[in-house]
C-alpha angles and dihedrals in degrees: 000000000000131000117217128186122235119198126187117214131195098238097310103087095115092045091050094047093046089050092049090046092052100041106026098041092248125154121221106220098178140006125177129180126205091252088063092064112122091236109051091194088073095060110113111235112263093012099086093117097038116112112259093183135349134176130200129177115218110182107313093334129095116215117193127190150169141187111258116179096223099035115144125214113269114278129187093002131081137192102231114214115193117196133185101234140040088232092057090047090053092047093052092043090055092050098045098041094053106108091358137095123268117214096175119010120230109279144138115271135182089265102037142038085220130011133167140163122208147143114235125223090267093060097256115136117221139189111201118199141177103183125216105262090235092057100048114116 
């Protein structure tokens, strides 16, 4: 059994996935727009280029997504990205926080060399963490 994550975006799914592919080392494995549906009569008017379904692999995790007109930014849930160095944590924090909203700035905590919480400009909420080597499982 595997657990995947599905995120709804408000018209920026492809932008978000391309950004994550470029900057987080992800790999988009599928991306389908509404106009690619087998039956074109089922395409909602004005949504031809919206993402019906997309999949990206980031590390060992599969993130799936779609464009939903009334999607809200993520609340009360975070994608947690664990990295191996404080430098990598800082690099990713800089990328994801640009144009987004920071809930907890990048800092050292009792449980991590670096830890931050933020929502990126696409509406995805992230926890970034570089654990203390002595606390890694």
